[in-house]
N, CA, C and O atoms as CSV, one atom per row, in Angstrom:
chain,resi,resn,atom,element,x,y,z
A,1,MET,N,N,58.834,19.628,105.290
A,1,MET,CA,C,60.040,20.315,105.448
A,1,MET,C,C,59.885,21.707,104.895
A,1,MET,O,O,59.358,21.876,103.796
A,2,ALA,N,N,60.322,22.692,105.612
A,2,ALA,CA,C,60.145,24.103,105.125
A,2,ALA,C,C,61.183,24.430,104.122
A,2,ALA,O,O,62.322,23.972,104.213
A,3,LYS,N,N,60.794,25.242,103.138
A,3,LYS,CA,C,61.693,25.725,102.132
A,3,LYS,C,C,62.586,26.829,102.734
A,3,LYS,O,O,62.163,27.577,103.615
A,4,ARG,N,N,63.757,26.902,102.265
A,4,ARG,CA,C,64.658,27.873,102.682
A,4,ARG,C,C,64.314,29.164,101.950
A,4,ARG,O,O,64.058,29.129,100.747
A,5,ASN,N,N,64.301,30.250,102.610
A,5,ASN,CA,C,63.960,31.491,102.110
A,5,ASN,C,C,65.213,32.167,101.471
A,5,ASN,O,O,66.138,32.561,102.181
A,6,ARG,N,N,65.219,32.285,100.162
A,6,ARG,CA,C,66.378,32.837,99.515
A,6,ARG,C,C,66.055,34.310,99.217
A,6,ARG,O,O,66.928,35.024,98.723
A,7,GLY,N,N,64.867,34.778,99.492
A,7,GLY,CA,C,64.584,36.197,99.167
A,7,GLY,C,C,64.248,36.242,97.655
A,7,GLY,O,O,63.631,35.340,97.088
A,8,SER,N,N,64.676,37.299,97.082
A,8,SER,CA,C,64.432,37.424,95.643
A,8,SER,C,C,65.591,36.957,94.796
A,8,SER,O,O,65.636,37.224,93.596
A,9,ILE,N,N,66.490,36.290,95.384
A,9,ILE,CA,C,67.765,35.864,94.639
A,9,ILE,C,C,67.459,34.502,94.040
A,9,ILE,O,O,66.941,33.576,94.665
A,10,ARG,N,N,67.832,34.473,92.761
A,10,ARG,CA,C,67.716,33.246,91.985
A,10,ARG,C,C,69.123,32.846,91.588
A,10,ARG,O,O,70.015,33.694,91.577
A,11,PRO,N,N,69.349,31.591,91.264
A,11,PRO,CA,C,70.680,31.177,90.794
A,11,PRO,C,C,71.107,32.078,89.619
A,11,PRO,O,O,70.332,32.341,88.699
A,12,GLY,N,N,72.331,32.527,89.682
A,12,GLY,CA,C,72.839,33.298,88.599
A,12,GLY,C,C,72.642,34.774,88.741
A,12,GLY,O,O,73.131,35.542,87.913
A,13,GLN,N,N,71.934,35.203,89.773
A,13,GLN,CA,C,71.637,36.632,90.041
A,13,GLN,C,C,72.384,37.118,91.215
A,13,GLN,O,O,72.713,36.324,92.096
A,14,ARG,N,N,72.674,38.377,91.283
A,14,ARG,CA,C,73.369,38.960,92.436
A,14,ARG,C,C,72.334,39.694,93.379
A,14,ARG,O,O,71.195,39.934,92.980
A,15,HIS,N,N,72.735,40.014,94.549
A,15,HIS,CA,C,71.907,40.733,95.487
A,15,HIS,C,C,71.685,42.107,94.961
A,15,HIS,O,O,72.557,42.662,94.293
A,16,THR,N,N,70.505,42.697,95.250
A,16,THR,CA,C,70.152,44.035,94.783
A,16,THR,C,C,71.144,45.079,95.367
A,16,THR,O,O,71.366,46.109,94.730
A,17,ALA,N,N,71.730,44.849,96.528
A,17,ALA,CA,C,72.631,45.851,97.072
A,17,ALA,C,C,73.899,45.926,96.266
A,17,ALA,O,O,74.430,47.023,96.088
A,18,THR,N,N,74.415,44.824,95.768
A,18,THR,CA,C,75.643,44.853,94.996
A,18,THR,C,C,75.371,45.216,93.563
A,18,THR,O,O,76.292,45.649,92.870
A,19,ARG,N,N,74.152,45.064,93.078
A,19,ARG,CA,C,73.877,45.312,91.684
A,19,ARG,C,C,74.062,46.841,91.405
A,19,ARG,O,O,74.693,47.219,90.418
A,20,GLY,N,N,73.543,47.639,92.225
A,20,GLY,CA,C,73.571,49.022,91.993
A,20,GLY,C,C,74.992,49.595,92.201
A,20,GLY,O,O,75.344,50.566,91.531
A,21,ASN,N,N,75.800,49.044,93.082
A,21,ASN,CA,C,77.095,49.586,93.411
A,21,ASN,C,C,78.221,48.923,92.529
A,21,ASN,O,O,79.399,49.202,92.750
A,22,ALA,N,N,77.891,48.125,91.620
A,22,ALA,CA,C,78.910,47.448,90.807
A,22,ALA,C,C,79.693,48.452,89.970
A,22,ALA,O,O,79.111,49.303,89.296
A,23,ARG,N,N,81.007,48.343,90.021
A,23,ARG,CA,C,81.813,49.267,89.256
A,23,ARG,C,C,82.131,48.607,87.910
A,23,ARG,O,O,82.190,47.382,87.811
A,24,PRO,N,N,82.332,49.419,86.891
A,24,PRO,CA,C,82.712,48.807,85.595
A,24,PRO,C,C,84.157,48.275,85.736
A,24,PRO,O,O,85.017,48.899,86.358
A,25,GLN,N,N,84.371,47.130,85.149
A,25,GLN,CA,C,85.722,46.530,85.198
A,25,GLN,C,C,86.684,47.322,84.453
A,25,GLN,O,O,86.344,48.005,83.488
A,26,GLN,N,N,87.907,47.244,84.891
A,26,GLN,CA,C,89.005,47.959,84.241
A,26,GLN,C,C,89.234,47.319,82.880
A,26,GLN,O,O,89.030,46.116,82.718
A,27,ALA,N,N,89.641,48.087,81.932
A,27,ALA,CA,C,89.936,47.499,80.617
A,27,ALA,C,C,91.231,46.780,80.678
A,27,ALA,O,O,92.225,47.331,81.151
A,28,SER,N,N,91.256,45.492,80.188
A,28,SER,CA,C,92.497,44.735,80.213
A,28,SER,C,C,92.953,44.500,78.805
A,28,SER,O,O,92.192,44.664,77.851
A,29,THR,N,N,94.231,44.104,78.676
A,29,THR,CA,C,94.791,43.884,77.394
A,29,THR,C,C,94.390,42.545,76.778
A,29,THR,O,O,94.511,42.336,75.571
A,30,ARG,N,N,93.927,41.676,77.605
A,30,ARG,CA,C,93.586,40.328,77.109
A,30,ARG,C,C,92.081,40.110,77.257
A,30,ARG,O,O,91.427,40.700,78.117
A,31,PRO,N,N,91.544,39.229,76.373
A,31,PRO,CA,C,90.145,38.946,76.500
A,31,PRO,C,C,89.790,38.354,77.866
A,31,PRO,O,O,90.667,37.948,78.629
A,32,ALA,N,N,88.474,38.313,78.161
A,32,ALA,CA,C,87.994,37.878,79.518
A,32,ALA,C,C,88.274,36.347,79.672
A,32,ALA,O,O,88.541,35.915,80.793
A,33,GLY,N,N,88.228,35.557,78.654
A,33,GLY,CA,C,88.433,34.118,78.810
A,33,GLY,C,C,89.806,33.702,78.595
A,33,GLY,O,O,90.064,32.503,78.698
A,34,ALA,N,N,90.768,34.574,78.296
A,34,ALA,CA,C,92.146,34.189,77.950
A,34,ALA,C,C,92.921,33.804,79.224
A,34,ALA,O,O,92.608,34.244,80.330
A,35,LEU,N,N,93.913,32.989,79.019
A,35,LEU,CA,C,94.747,32.585,80.162
A,35,LEU,C,C,96.034,33.400,80.143
A,35,LEU,O,O,96.465,33.875,79.092
A,36,SER,N,N,96.644,33.555,81.317
A,36,SER,CA,C,97.921,34.245,81.403
A,36,SER,C,C,98.995,33.246,80.937
A,36,SER,O,O,98.739,32.063,80.715
A,37,ASP,N,N,100.226,33.803,80.801
A,37,ASP,CA,C,101.343,32.939,80.329
A,37,ASP,C,C,101.660,31.842,81.331
A,37,ASP,O,O,101.966,30.714,80.944
A,38,ALA,N,N,101.586,32.180,82.678
A,38,ALA,CA,C,101.895,31.148,83.675
A,38,ALA,C,C,100.800,30.116,83.658
A,38,ALA,O,O,101.093,28.930,83.802
A,39,GLU,N,N,99.537,30.509,83.487
A,39,GLU,CA,C,98.458,29.545,83.380
A,39,GLU,C,C,98.590,28.610,82.181
A,39,GLU,O,O,98.331,27.410,82.277
A,40,GLU,N,N,98.997,29.183,81.051
A,40,GLU,CA,C,99.220,28.357,79.853
A,40,GLU,C,C,100.322,27.408,80.044
A,40,GLU,O,O,100.214,26.267,79.595
A,41,ALA,N,N,101.419,27.801,80.701
A,41,ALA,CA,C,102.555,26.956,80.952
A,41,ALA,C,C,102.123,25.806,81.856
A,41,ALA,O,O,102.442,24.645,81.601
A,42,ARG,N,N,101.376,26.158,82.940
A,42,ARG,CA,C,100.904,25.096,83.870
A,42,ARG,C,C,99.918,24.048,83.112
A,42,ARG,O,O,99.961,22.836,83.319
A,43,ALA,N,N,99.061,24.653,82.246
A,43,ALA,CA,C,98.192,23.754,81.505
A,43,ALA,C,C,98.963,22.880,80.554
A,43,ALA,O,O,98.581,21.725,80.363
A,44,ALA,N,N,100.020,23.356,79.951
A,44,ALA,CA,C,100.880,22.529,79.056
A,44,ALA,C,C,101.563,21.453,79.870
A,44,ALA,O,O,101.646,20.306,79.432
A,45,GLU,N,N,102.058,21.805,81.061
A,45,GLU,CA,C,102.722,20.788,81.913
A,45,GLU,C,C,101.733,19.755,82.369
A,45,GLU,O,O,102.093,18.580,82.429
A,46,LEU,N,N,100.548,20.098,82.685
A,46,LEU,CA,C,99.510,19.122,83.132
A,46,LEU,C,C,99.162,18.199,81.932
A,46,LEU,O,O,99.042,16.981,82.057
A,47,GLU,N,N,99.011,18.862,80.770
A,47,GLU,CA,C,98.688,18.001,79.622
A,47,GLU,C,C,99.751,16.974,79.266
A,47,GLU,O,O,99.459,15.843,78.878
A,48,SER,N,N,101.060,17.436,79.420
A,48,SER,CA,C,102.152,16.504,79.094
A,48,SER,C,C,102.119,15.359,80.131
A,48,SER,O,O,102.331,14.201,79.771
A,49,GLN,N,N,101.855,15.674,81.405
A,49,GLN,CA,C,101.782,14.643,82.412
A,49,GLN,C,C,100.676,13.674,82.058
A,49,GLN,O,O,100.906,12.467,82.124
A,50,ILE,N,N,99.512,14.117,81.693
A,50,ILE,CA,C,98.343,13.301,81.381
A,50,ILE,C,C,98.681,12.411,80.171
A,50,ILE,O,O,98.343,11.228,80.141
A,51,VAL,N,N,99.366,13.017,79.162
A,51,VAL,CA,C,99.727,12.178,77.989
A,51,VAL,C,C,100.752,11.135,78.363
A,51,VAL,O,O,100.701,10.020,77.844
A,52,ALA,N,N,101.687,11.457,79.249
A,52,ALA,CA,C,102.667,10.422,79.677
A,52,ALA,C,C,101.997,9.345,80.449
A,52,ALA,O,O,102.384,8.184,80.313
A,53,GLN,N,N,100.957,9.664,81.301
A,53,GLN,CA,C,100.261,8.660,82.048
A,53,GLN,C,C,99.495,7.753,81.137
A,53,GLN,O,O,99.478,6.533,81.304
A,54,ASP,N,N,98.840,8.386,80.139
A,54,ASP,CA,C,98.089,7.536,79.137
A,54,ASP,C,C,98.956,6.658,78.359
A,54,ASP,O,O,98.590,5.519,78.068
A,55,ARG,N,N,100.177,7.170,77.982
A,55,ARG,CA,C,101.107,6.313,77.188
A,55,ARG,C,C,101.585,5.117,78.094
A,55,ARG,O,O,101.692,3.971,77.656
A,56,ALA,N,N,101.854,5.462,79.346
A,56,ALA,CA,C,102.426,4.370,80.245
A,56,ALA,C,C,101.259,3.306,80.438
A,56,ALA,O,O,101.522,2.104,80.418
A,57,ALA,N,N,100.023,3.755,80.617
A,57,ALA,CA,C,98.919,2.788,80.822
A,57,ALA,C,C,98.772,1.895,79.526
A,57,ALA,O,O,98.601,0.678,79.585
A,58,ALA,N,N,98.852,2.592,78.386
A,58,ALA,CA,C,98.727,1.803,77.146
A,58,ALA,C,C,99.880,0.819,76.928
A,58,ALA,O,O,99.698,-0.292,76.431
A,59,ASP,N,N,101.084,1.280,77.326
A,59,ASP,CA,C,102.219,0.296,77.260
A,59,ASP,C,C,102.084,-0.831,78.157
A,59,ASP,O,O,102.445,-1.948,77.786
A,60,SER,N,N,101.561,-0.621,79.388
A,60,SER,CA,C,101.426,-1.715,80.353
A,60,SER,C,C,100.290,-2.653,79.863
A,60,SER,O,O,100.387,-3.859,80.087
A,61,GLN,N,N,99.225,-2.151,79.209
A,61,GLN,CA,C,98.261,-3.019,78.690
A,61,GLN,C,C,98.812,-3.880,77.518
A,61,GLN,O,O,98.496,-5.061,77.370
A,62,ALA,N,N,99.614,-3.238,76.736
A,62,ALA,CA,C,100.216,-3.948,75.564
A,62,ALA,C,C,101.144,-5.045,76.113
A,62,ALA,O,O,101.152,-6.159,75.589
A,63,ARG,N,N,101.932,-4.739,77.170
A,63,ARG,CA,C,102.846,-5.737,77.706
A,63,ARG,C,C,102.045,-6.889,78.267
A,63,ARG,O,O,102.401,-8.050,78.066
A,64,ALA,N,N,100.958,-6.580,78.974
A,64,ALA,CA,C,100.150,-7.677,79.568
A,64,ALA,C,C,99.502,-8.541,78.429
A,64,ALA,O,O,99.409,-9.764,78.540
A,65,ARG,N,N,99.099,-7.913,77.428
A,65,ARG,CA,C,98.497,-8.637,76.322
A,65,ARG,C,C,99.536,-9.520,75.640
A,65,ARG,O,O,99.268,-10.669,75.287
A,66,ASP,N,N,100.764,-8.937,75.458
A,66,ASP,CA,C,101.878,-9.748,74.815
A,66,ASP,C,C,102.249,-10.932,75.693
A,66,ASP,O,O,102.450,-12.042,75.201
A,67,ARG,N,N,102.339,-10.689,76.997
A,67,ARG,CA,C,102.645,-11.747,77.937
A,67,ARG,C,C,101.624,-12.859,77.910
A,67,ARG,O,O,101.976,-14.034,78.011
A,68,ALA,N,N,100.332,-12.489,77.772
A,68,ALA,CA,C,99.308,-13.529,77.755
A,68,ALA,C,C,99.411,-14.283,76.434
A,68,ALA,O,O,99.227,-15.499,76.397
A,69,GLN,N,N,99.708,-13.556,75.337
A,69,GLN,CA,C,99.828,-14.238,74.051
A,69,GLN,C,C,101.023,-15.227,74.016
A,69,GLN,O,O,100.938,-16.328,73.471
A,70,THR,N,N,102.107,-14.781,74.612
A,70,THR,CA,C,103.313,-15.615,74.625
A,70,THR,C,C,103.159,-16.809,75.553
A,70,THR,O,O,103.667,-17.896,75.280
A,71,ALA,N,N,102.436,-16.587,76.673
A,71,ALA,CA,C,102.199,-17.713,77.562
A,71,ALA,C,C,101.272,-18.745,76.904
A,71,ALA,O,O,101.440,-19.956,77.044
A,72,GLY,N,N,100.303,-18.209,76.192
A,72,GLY,CA,C,99.418,-19.119,75.413
A,72,GLY,C,C,100.103,-19.810,74.315
A,72,GLY,O,O,99.823,-20.973,74.026
A,73,ALA,N,N,101.033,-19.095,73.667
A,73,ALA,CA,C,101.850,-19.756,72.585
A,73,ALA,C,C,102.770,-20.783,73.184
A,73,ALA,O,O,102.939,-21.850,72.595
A,74,ARG,N,N,103.384,-20.517,74.343
A,74,ARG,CA,C,104.231,-21.508,74.929
A,74,ARG,C,C,103.484,-22.744,75.351
A,74,ARG,O,O,103.975,-23.862,75.192
A,75,SER,N,N,102.293,-22.551,75.892
A,75,SER,CA,C,101.572,-23.750,76.349
A,75,SER,C,C,101.024,-24.518,75.164
A,75,SER,O,O,100.874,-25.736,75.256
A,76,THR,N,N,100.717,-23.859,74.050
A,76,THR,CA,C,100.258,-24.618,72.900
A,76,THR,C,C,101.430,-25.354,72.213
A,76,THR,O,O,101.270,-26.421,71.620
A,77,ARG,N,N,102.618,-24.721,72.328
A,77,ARG,CA,C,103.778,-25.407,71.726
A,77,ARG,C,C,104.189,-26.610,72.507
A,77,ARG,O,O,104.678,-27.579,71.926
A,78,SER,N,N,104.014,-26.594,73.783
A,78,SER,CA,C,104.384,-27.704,74.613
A,78,SER,C,C,103.304,-28.778,74.645
A,78,SER,O,O,102.457,-28.759,75.538
A,79,GLY,N,N,103.307,-29.658,73.755
A,79,GLY,CA,C,102.363,-30.760,73.767
A,79,GLY,C,C,100.983,-30.405,73.151
A,79,GLY,O,O,100.025,-31.167,73.281
A,80,GLY,N,N,100.907,-29.291,72.512
A,80,GLY,CA,C,99.647,-28.922,71.911
A,80,GLY,C,C,98.498,-28.607,72.839
A,80,GLY,O,O,97.321,-28.748,72.506
A,81,GLN,N,N,98.924,-28.146,74.097
A,81,GLN,CA,C,97.895,-27.875,75.156
A,81,GLN,C,C,97.486,-26.449,75.075
A,81,GLN,O,O,98.269,-25.580,74.694
A,82,SER,N,N,96.258,-26.204,75.434
A,82,SER,CA,C,95.774,-24.837,75.532
A,82,SER,C,C,96.135,-24.305,76.911
A,82,SER,O,O,96.698,-25.028,77.734
A,83,LEU,N,N,95.811,-23.038,77.163
A,83,LEU,CA,C,96.101,-22.451,78.466
A,83,LEU,C,C,95.255,-23.163,79.546
A,83,LEU,O,O,95.736,-23.373,80.660
A,84,LEU,N,N,94.039,-23.524,79.234
A,84,LEU,CA,C,93.154,-24.212,80.151
A,84,LEU,C,C,93.657,-25.601,80.490
A,84,LEU,O,O,93.605,-26.023,81.645
A,85,ALA,N,N,94.154,-26.326,79.465
A,85,ALA,CA,C,94.772,-27.631,79.697
A,85,ALA,C,C,96.054,-27.540,80.520
A,85,ALA,O,O,96.330,-28.440,81.314
A,86,ALA,N,N,96.806,-26.533,80.363
A,86,ALA,CA,C,98.029,-26.337,81.135
A,86,ALA,C,C,97.699,-26.102,82.657
A,86,ALA,O,O,98.362,-26.627,83.551
A,87,ARG,N,N,96.663,-25.306,82.875
A,87,ARG,CA,C,96.215,-25.114,84.244
A,87,ARG,C,C,95.623,-26.370,84.843
A,87,ARG,O,O,95.840,-26.670,86.017
A,88,ALA,N,N,94.855,-27.124,84.018
A,88,ALA,CA,C,94.268,-28.380,84.471
A,88,ALA,C,C,95.369,-29.377,84.824
A,88,ALA,O,O,95.244,-30.105,85.809
A,89,SER,N,N,96.473,-29.425,84.018
A,89,SER,CA,C,97.531,-30.352,84.338
A,89,SER,C,C,98.199,-29.979,85.711
A,89,SER,O,O,98.556,-30.857,86.497
A,90,GLU,N,N,98.346,-28.682,85.957
A,90,GLU,CA,C,98.880,-28.313,87.253
A,90,GLU,C,C,97.887,-28.727,88.357
A,90,GLU,O,O,98.336,-29.133,89.429
A,91,GLU,N,N,96.671,-28.650,88.165
A,91,GLU,CA,C,95.671,-29.011,89.159
A,91,GLU,C,C,95.679,-30.539,89.312
A,91,GLU,O,O,95.569,-31.026,90.437
A,92,TYR,N,N,95.799,-31.292,88.253
A,92,TYR,CA,C,95.928,-32.722,88.363
A,92,TYR,C,C,97.126,-33.200,89.136
A,92,TYR,O,O,97.075,-34.253,89.773
A,93,ALA,N,N,98.212,-32.442,89.092
A,93,ALA,CA,C,99.387,-32.800,89.898
A,93,ALA,C,C,99.038,-32.859,91.389
A,93,ALA,O,O,99.463,-33.764,92.107
A,94,TYR,N,N,98.258,-31.876,91.831
A,94,TYR,CA,C,97.762,-31.926,93.239
A,94,TYR,C,C,96.968,-33.162,93.529
A,94,TYR,O,O,97.143,-33.801,94.567
A,95,VAL,N,N,96.093,-33.500,92.613
A,95,VAL,CA,C,95.236,-34.627,92.824
A,95,VAL,C,C,96.025,-35.973,92.861
A,95,VAL,O,O,95.768,-36.846,93.689
A,96,VAL,N,N,96.976,-36.088,91.939
A,96,VAL,CA,C,97.768,-37.229,91.919
A,96,VAL,C,C,98.586,-37.402,93.241
A,96,VAL,O,O,98.734,-38.513,93.750
A,97,ARG,N,N,99.099,-36.281,93.764
A,97,ARG,CA,C,99.860,-36.364,94.977
A,97,ARG,C,C,98.911,-36.776,96.138
A,97,ARG,O,O,99.320,-37.549,97.004
A,98,ASP,N,N,97.710,-36.295,96.167
A,98,ASP,CA,C,96.756,-36.583,97.238
A,98,ASP,C,C,96.342,-38.089,97.134
A,98,ASP,O,O,96.227,-38.761,98.159
A,99,VAL,N,N,96.122,-38.606,95.919
A,99,VAL,CA,C,95.797,-39.994,95.800
A,99,VAL,C,C,96.894,-40.877,96.229
A,99,VAL,O,O,96.628,-41.926,96.815
A,100,ARG,N,N,98.181,-40.511,95.965
A,100,ARG,CA,C,99.287,-41.318,96.397
A,100,ARG,C,C,99.368,-41.341,97.931
A,100,ARG,O,O,99.673,-42.369,98.536
A,101,ARG,N,N,99.088,-40.187,98.538
A,101,ARG,CA,C,99.106,-40.193,100.034
A,101,ARG,C,C,98.035,-41.153,100.623
A,101,ARG,O,O,98.267,-41.889,101.582
A,102,ILE,N,N,96.841,-41.086,99.972
A,102,ILE,CA,C,95.728,-41.961,100.412
A,102,ILE,C,C,96.105,-43.435,100.242
A,102,ILE,O,O,95.776,-44.236,101.117
A,103,ILE,N,N,96.760,-43.819,99.186
A,103,ILE,CA,C,97.104,-45.197,98.954
A,103,ILE,C,C,98.203,-45.562,99.961
A,103,ILE,O,O,98.144,-46.683,100.467
A,104,VAL,N,N,99.141,-44.780,100.284
A,104,VAL,CA,C,100.193,-45.053,101.241
A,104,VAL,C,C,99.591,-45.255,102.629
A,104,VAL,O,O,99.934,-46.222,103.310
A,105,VAL,N,N,98.706,-44.367,103.058
A,105,VAL,CA,C,98.140,-44.492,104.356
A,105,VAL,C,C,97.250,-45.719,104.464
A,105,VAL,O,O,97.312,-46.433,105.464
A,106,GLY,N,N,96.411,-45.984,103.442
A,106,GLY,CA,C,95.599,-47.151,103.349
A,106,GLY,C,C,96.381,-48.455,103.373
A,106,GLY,O,O,95.994,-49.404,104.054
A,107,GLY,N,N,97.479,-48.501,102.630
A,107,GLY,CA,C,98.432,-49.664,102.593
A,107,GLY,C,C,99.010,-49.943,103.948
A,107,GLY,O,O,99.125,-51.083,104.399
A,108,ALA,N,N,99.387,-48.788,104.611
A,108,ALA,CA,C,100.024,-49.013,105.921
A,108,ALA,C,C,99.009,-49.568,106.889
A,108,ALA,O,O,99.373,-50.372,107.747
A,109,MET,N,N,97.743,-49.173,106.791
A,109,MET,CA,C,96.730,-49.634,107.695
A,109,MET,C,C,96.459,-51.110,107.439
A,109,MET,O,O,96.276,-51.882,108.381
A,110,VAL,N,N,96.435,-51.506,106.168
A,110,VAL,CA,C,96.151,-52.907,105.838
A,110,VAL,C,C,97.321,-53.808,106.329
A,110,VAL,O,O,97.085,-54.907,106.831
A,111,LEU,N,N,98.615,-53.318,106.176
A,111,LEU,CA,C,99.732,-54.069,106.671
A,111,LEU,C,C,99.698,-54.161,108.234
A,111,LEU,O,O,100.022,-55.203,108.804
A,112,LEU,N,N,99.329,-53.130,108.857
A,112,LEU,CA,C,99.258,-53.153,110.346
A,112,LEU,C,C,98.146,-54.141,110.788
A,112,LEU,O,O,98.339,-54.881,111.753
A,113,LEU,N,N,97.022,-54.157,110.113
A,113,LEU,CA,C,95.918,-55.118,110.413
A,113,LEU,C,C,96.390,-56.549,110.147
A,113,LEU,O,O,96.087,-57.441,110.939
A,114,ALA,N,N,97.097,-56.787,109.094
A,114,ALA,CA,C,97.614,-58.142,108.761
A,114,ALA,C,C,98.609,-58.581,109.766
A,114,ALA,O,O,98.624,-59.755,110.139
A,115,ALA,N,N,99.457,-57.685,110.234
A,115,ALA,CA,C,100.494,-58.044,111.259
A,115,ALA,C,C,99.729,-58.336,112.502
A,115,ALA,O,O,100.096,-59.281,113.201
A,116,ALA,N,N,98.717,-57.628,112.840
A,116,ALA,CA,C,97.973,-57.938,114.118
A,116,ALA,C,C,97.240,-59.246,114.011
A,116,ALA,O,O,97.152,-59.967,115.004
A,117,PHE,N,N,96.718,-59.585,112.878
A,117,PHE,CA,C,96.120,-60.884,112.605
A,117,PHE,C,C,97.097,-62.029,112.837
A,117,PHE,O,O,96.830,-62.985,113.566
A,118,VAL,N,N,98.235,-61.881,112.184
A,118,VAL,CA,C,99.276,-62.965,112.346
A,118,VAL,C,C,99.711,-63.067,113.782
A,118,VAL,O,O,99.920,-64.171,114.286
A,119,ALA,N,N,99.854,-61.938,114.458
A,119,ALA,CA,C,100.365,-62.048,115.849
A,119,ALA,C,C,99.334,-62.653,116.757
A,119,ALA,O,O,99.702,-63.463,117.609
A,120,VAL,N,N,98.058,-62.317,116.638
A,120,VAL,CA,C,97.075,-62.786,117.560
A,120,VAL,C,C,96.551,-64.191,117.202
A,120,VAL,O,O,96.467,-65.045,118.084
A,121,ASP,N,N,96.205,-64.442,115.959
A,121,ASP,CA,C,95.600,-65.680,115.587
A,121,ASP,C,C,96.587,-66.810,115.261
A,121,ASP,O,O,96.380,-67.964,115.636
A,122,LEU,N,N,97.623,-66.463,114.581
A,122,LEU,CA,C,98.555,-67.566,114.205
A,122,LEU,C,C,99.626,-67.768,115.172
A,122,LEU,O,O,99.912,-68.930,115.460
A,123,LEU,N,N,100.270,-66.792,115.723
A,123,LEU,CA,C,101.402,-66.979,116.647
A,123,LEU,C,C,100.906,-66.996,118.109
A,123,LEU,O,O,101.703,-67.249,119.012
A,124,HIS,N,N,99.706,-66.752,118.343
A,124,HIS,CA,C,99.122,-66.684,119.738
A,124,HIS,C,C,99.996,-65.854,120.667
A,124,HIS,O,O,100.289,-66.262,121.790
A,125,VAL,N,N,100.411,-64.679,120.184
A,125,VAL,CA,C,101.192,-63.764,121.084
A,125,VAL,C,C,100.309,-63.233,122.181
A,125,VAL,O,O,100.760,-63.085,123.317
A,126,ILE,N,N,99.056,-62.942,121.874
A,126,ILE,CA,C,98.045,-62.515,122.886
A,126,ILE,C,C,96.991,-63.597,122.837
A,126,ILE,O,O,96.445,-63.927,121.784
A,127,THR,N,N,96.721,-64.142,124.021
A,127,THR,CA,C,95.607,-65.131,124.107
A,127,THR,C,C,94.418,-64.536,124.730
A,127,THR,O,O,94.495,-63.879,125.768
A,128,ILE,N,N,93.316,-64.762,124.104
A,128,ILE,CA,C,92.034,-64.216,124.605
A,128,ILE,C,C,91.260,-65.439,125.073
A,128,ILE,O,O,90.942,-66.318,124.271
A,129,SER,N,N,90.949,-65.503,126.391
A,129,SER,CA,C,90.215,-66.660,126.870
A,129,SER,C,C,88.757,-66.403,127.109
A,129,SER,O,O,88.029,-67.308,127.516
């Protein structure tokens, strides 16, 4: 890949044409790095917005931390369970419900099979020859 030809210009240097024609800057009443009053006011406004955002973020983190602590305290107060045990008990509720459904469906199938046995073998409702 070919290098780009920058001529004799290096970073931080000006072209030779503008170097000789440069005019001296007009004398100003403020130092070169100083800000105007409008710039200072804008900077103060931006700084106050940043401080307000930081304060709001810190407050939300504190509220989340307090919420987690109170939730943990509530779960430990109710039966001496930890937060993990409280979540596990919620999960076990789903398991218990599923096991009950399995038992109901299995029981219904057993009753249906028993009724078919009684009807075919004992009462001879259907005769197979």
